[in-house]
C-alpha positions in Angstrom: -2.9 -43.1 80.1 -4.1 -46.7 80.9 -2.8 -48.8 84.5 -0.6 -50.7 83.0 1.3 -49.0 80.2 4.6 -47.4 80.1 3.8 -45.2 77.3 4.1 -41.3 77.7 0.7 -40.5 76.0 -1.2 -41.6 73.1 -1.1 -40.7 69.4 -3.9 -40.4 67.3 -4.1 -42.0 63.6 -5.6 -39.7 60.8 -8.8 -41.5 60.3 -9.1 -41.7 64.4 -9.4 -37.7 64.4 -11.4 -37.8 61.2 -13.8 -40.2 62.8 -13.8 -37.8 66.5 -15.2 -35.3 65.1 -17.3 -36.3 62.2 -18.8 -40.0 62.8 -17.4 -41.1 66.5 -19.7 -44.0 66.6 -16.8 -45.5 64.2 -14.4 -45.2 67.1 -14.2 -48.2 69.5 -15.3 -47.4 73.1 -11.8 -47.4 74.6 -10.6 -44.8 72.1 -13.7 -43.1 73.2 -13.0 -43.6 76.4 -9.1 -42.1 76.4 -10.5 -39.0 74.0 -13.5 -37.9 76.6 -10.7 -38.4 79.5 -9.0 -34.9 80.4 -6.3 -36.7 81.9 -5.6 -38.4 78.4 -2.4 -37.2 77.0 -3.8 -37.0 73.2 -1.3 -36.0 70.1 -1.6 -35.3 67.1 1.6 -35.9 64.2 2.2 -32.6 61.9 2.2 -36.3 59.3 -1.6 -36.3 59.7 -2.0 -32.3 59.8 0.0 -32.6 56.9 -1.8 -35.9 55.5 -5.6 -34.2 55.9 -4.0 -31.2 54.5 -3.1 -32.6 51.4 -6.3 -35.1 51.1 -8.5 -31.9 51.8 -6.4 -30.0 49.0 -7.5 -32.9 46.4 -11.0 -32.5 47.5 -10.9 -36.3 49.2 -11.7 -34.3 52.6 -14.8 -32.2 51.7 -16.1 -32.0 55.6 -13.0 -30.2 56.0 -13.6 -27.6 54.1 -14.7 -24.9 56.4 -12.1 -25.7 59.3 -8.9 -26.7 57.8 -7.6 -23.0 58.0 -8.2 -23.4 61.7 -7.2 -26.6 61.9 -4.8 -26.0 64.7 -7.3 -24.0 66.2 -9.3 -27.4 66.4 -7.3 -29.7 68.2 -6.5 -26.8 70.9 -9.9 -26.5 71.6 -10.2 -30.4 72.0 -7.0 -30.5 73.8 -5.2 -32.1 71.7 -1.6 -31.5 71.5 0.9 -31.2 68.7 4.0 -33.9 67.9 6.4 -32.7 65.3 8.4 -34.3 62.7 12.1 -34.8 63.9 14.8 -36.2 62.1 15.4 -39.4 64.0 11.5 -39.7 63.5 12.2 -39.2 59.9 15.5 -42.3 59.9 13.3 -44.4 62.1 10.4 -44.2 59.5 13.0 -45.0 56.9 14.3 -47.7 58.2 11.7 -50.3 59.1 11.8 -52.9 57.4 8.0 -53.8 57.0 6.7 -53.3 53.2 3.9 -50.5 53.7 4.7 -47.6 51.9 2.3 -45.2 53.0 5.1 -42.7 55.1 2.8 -41.3 57.0 2.0 -44.4 58.9 5.3 -44.9 58.4 6.1 -41.5 60.1 4.0 -42.5 63.1 4.9 -45.7 63.9 8.3 -44.1 63.9 7.1 -41.1 66.1 4.6 -43.6 68.8 8.1 -45.8 69.2 10.1 -43.2 69.7 8.5 -40.9 71.6 7.0 -44.3 73.9 3.4 -43.8 72.6 -0.3 -45.5 71.9 -1.0 -45.4 68.2 -4.4 -45.2 68.2 -5.4 -47.4 64.9 -8.2 -48.8 63.8 -5.5 -50.1 60.4 -4.7 -54.2 61.8 -1.2 -52.8 59.2 0.0 -50.5 61.8 0.5 -53.7 64.3 3.3 -55.0 62.3 5.5 -51.8 63.2 7.1 -52.5 66.3 5.2 -49.8 68.7 2.5 -50.2 70.7 -1.5 -49.9 69.1 -4.4 -49.6 70.7 -8.0 -49.9 69.5 
């Protein structure tokens, strides 16, 4: 965690995880520093794993071909924890008044808010949700 935040860790947006693995120079210096810091608690939502799997199986993420079956092992190798989706997350995500329609983003915003996590994302649309974001 960065000094001065009241978060309990960091939640990766799906694109941040992909960039970390395949295109790390696209990450901001602040995000890179957090991802290499062994004291940072980095979490990946079940929603992101679902999104990556769905996109890969639709042919949109061929770079995951050799690793999709062991995605959980890759996350563990990087020291990232998993974050399940709870009913509370689903209720909060569904109740947001924002016009943002991406269900994965809505769940990530809800998880970040309810679990006091900083959402690491380059997506400016996520800043419209009542959660803390960082890029």
